[in-house]
Backbone as numpy.savetxt, mean C-alpha at the origin, in Angstrom:
# Nx Ny Nz CAx CAy CAz Cx Cy Cz
-9.98 -18.97 22.52 -9.40 -19.58 21.32 -8.82 -20.90 21.74
-9.16 -21.95 21.06 -8.66 -23.29 21.42 -7.27 -23.51 20.88
-6.65 -24.54 21.39 -5.29 -24.87 20.95 -5.25 -25.30 19.49
-6.27 -26.02 19.07 -6.31 -26.47 17.69 -6.47 -25.32 16.71
-7.28 -24.33 17.10 -7.48 -23.18 16.25 -6.14 -22.41 16.09
-5.42 -22.20 17.18 -4.16 -21.49 17.12 -3.12 -22.30 16.34
-3.07 -23.57 16.47 -2.13 -24.41 15.74 -2.50 -24.41 14.24
-3.77 -24.52 13.94 -4.19 -24.48 12.55 -3.90 -23.14 11.89
-4.07 -22.04 12.62 -3.76 -20.74 12.10 -2.25 -20.60 11.83
-1.42 -21.09 12.74 0.03 -20.99 12.58 0.50 -21.82 11.39
-0.06 -23.03 11.27 0.31 -23.89 10.12 -0.18 -23.27 8.80
-1.36 -22.69 8.78 -1.87 -22.06 7.59 -1.00 -20.87 7.17
-0.56 -20.07 8.12 0.30 -18.94 7.78 1.62 -19.43 7.25
2.17 -20.47 7.86 3.47 -21.05 7.43 3.36 -21.62 6.03
2.27 -22.34 5.75 2.11 -22.91 4.43 1.94 -21.79 3.39
1.20 -20.74 3.73 1.04 -19.62 2.84 2.34 -18.92 2.49
3.18 -18.75 3.51 4.52 -18.15 3.28 5.38 -19.00 2.39
5.34 -20.30 2.61 6.12 -21.25 1.74 5.63 -21.18 0.30
4.34 -21.14 0.10 3.78 -21.07 -1.26 4.21 -19.79 -1.94
4.15 -18.65 -1.19 4.54 -17.37 -1.77 6.02 -17.38 -2.13
6.89 -18.00 -1.33 8.33 -18.05 -1.61 8.53 -18.86 -2.90
7.87 -19.97 -3.06 8.04 -20.78 -4.26 7.49 -20.07 -5.48
6.36 -19.39 -5.39 5.81 -18.66 -6.51 6.76 -17.53 -6.93
7.33 -16.84 -5.94 8.24 -15.73 -6.26 9.51 -16.27 -6.95
10.02 -17.41 -6.46 11.20 -18.00 -7.10 10.90 -18.41 -8.54
9.75 -19.00 -8.76 9.34 -19.42 -10.10 9.11 -18.24 -11.02
8.52 -17.17 -10.48 8.13 -16.02 -11.27 9.31 -15.17 -11.66
10.33 -15.17 -10.82 11.49 -14.26 -11.07 12.45 -14.98 -12.03
12.38 -14.66 -13.32 13.18 -15.35 -14.33 14.59 -14.85 -14.42
14.80 -13.53 -14.28 16.14 -12.99 -14.50 17.04 -13.01 -13.25
16.52 -13.35 -12.13 17.31 -13.43 -10.93 17.57 -12.10 -10.21
16.99 -11.03 -10.74 17.16 -9.73 -10.14 15.94 -9.42 -9.28
16.19 -8.76 -8.15 15.09 -8.43 -7.25 14.42 -7.11 -7.66
15.18 -6.22 -8.29 14.65 -4.92 -8.62 14.39 -4.84 -10.16
13.25 -4.28 -10.50 12.86 -4.22 -11.88 13.50 -2.98 -12.52
13.98 -3.12 -13.74 14.55 -1.97 -14.46 13.48 -1.48 -15.43
13.34 -0.12 -15.44 12.34 0.51 -16.27 13.01 1.20 -17.46
12.29 1.34 -18.57 12.83 2.13 -19.66 12.47 3.60 -19.44
12.84 4.43 -20.36 12.69 5.87 -20.18 11.24 6.32 -20.08
10.38 5.73 -20.88 8.95 6.11 -20.86 8.31 5.72 -19.52
8.67 4.52 -19.04 8.10 4.09 -17.77 8.56 4.96 -16.63
9.83 5.37 -16.65 10.33 6.22 -15.59 9.69 7.64 -15.61
9.44 8.12 -16.84 8.77 9.41 -16.99 7.32 9.34 -16.48
6.62 8.25 -16.84 5.27 8.07 -16.35 5.21 7.92 -14.85
6.21 7.23 -14.31 6.28 7.07 -12.84 6.51 8.41 -12.12
7.37 9.23 -12.73 7.61 10.56 -12.17 6.38 11.45 -12.22
5.62 11.35 -13.31 4.41 12.11 -13.45 3.39 11.65 -12.40
3.30 10.36 -12.19 2.36 9.83 -11.18 2.72 10.29 -9.77
4.02 10.35 -9.43 4.45 10.86 -8.15 4.09 12.32 -8.01
4.24 13.11 -9.08 3.90 14.53 -9.04 2.40 14.70 -8.77
1.54 13.94 -9.50 0.10 14.03 -9.27 -0.27 13.59 -7.87
0.38 12.57 -7.36 0.08 12.11 -6.02 0.44 13.16 -4.97
1.61 13.81 -5.16 2.04 14.85 -4.25 1.03 15.98 -4.18
0.61 16.47 -5.35 -0.35 17.58 -5.38 -1.73 17.16 -4.87
-2.10 15.91 -5.06 -3.38 15.47 -4.51 -3.37 15.49 -2.97
-2.25 15.09 -2.41 -2.11 15.14 -0.94 -2.11 16.57 -0.44
-1.40 17.45 -1.12 -1.38 18.85 -0.72 -2.76 19.47 -0.74
-3.54 19.19 -1.83 -4.88 19.74 -1.94 -5.79 19.16 -0.86
-5.68 17.85 -0.63 -6.47 17.21 0.40 -6.20 17.83 1.80
-4.93 18.04 2.12 -4.59 18.67 3.39 -5.11 20.08 3.47
-5.07 20.84 2.37 -5.59 22.19 2.40 -7.09 22.19 2.63
-7.82 21.30 1.97 -9.26 21.22 2.20 -9.56 20.83 3.63
-8.80 19.94 4.19 -9.04 19.50 5.58 -8.72 20.67 6.52
-7.72 21.48 6.25 -7.43 22.63 7.09 -8.57 23.66 7.05
-9.13 23.86 5.85 -10.25 24.80 5.72 -11.47 24.26 6.49
-11.75 22.96 6.36 -12.85 22.34 7.08 -12.62 22.47 8.60
-11.39 22.37 9.05 -11.10 22.48 10.46 -11.27 23.93 10.95
-10.91 24.87 10.11 -11.04 26.30 10.51 -12.51 26.70 10.61
-13.35 26.25 9.66 -14.77 26.60 9.73 -15.55 25.69 10.63
-14.84 24.74 11.26 -15.43 23.83 12.26 -16.65 23.08 11.74
-16.51 22.57 10.56 -17.60 21.76 9.97 -17.42 20.31 10.45
-18.48 19.75 10.99 -18.43 18.39 11.51 -18.75 17.40 10.40
-17.90 16.43 10.20 -18.15 15.39 9.21 -18.45 14.09 9.95
-19.10 13.15 9.29 -19.53 11.92 9.96 -18.41 10.90 10.17
-17.12 11.36 10.07 -15.99 10.44 10.31 -14.96 11.14 11.09
-14.05 10.41 11.67 -12.94 10.96 12.42 -11.97 11.66 11.51
-11.30 12.70 12.03 -10.32 13.42 11.19 -9.17 12.56 10.77
-8.75 11.63 11.60 -7.59 10.80 11.24 -7.90 9.87 10.09
-9.15 9.53 9.87 -9.51 8.66 8.80 -9.29 9.37 7.42
-9.55 10.66 7.43 -9.43 11.42 6.19 -7.97 11.61 5.78
-7.03 11.54 6.67 -5.64 11.71 6.30 -5.14 10.44 5.66
């Protein structure tokens, strides 16, 4: 890797960070960092967390069964988690 490539990469990352900071400052109108949700949004968010939890539990159960019956899949076990 040449010196110019490394310097260009560093400058590109720095410019990208500066642009993101300015966009976030412009986009944030109310000055608060955390978004407030109404009741319906909080209920929908809770329901989504519940579905995600059960999806992970079912996925882990299926992987345990596949491990017990020693079925070989074309990918590493860590990829499936």
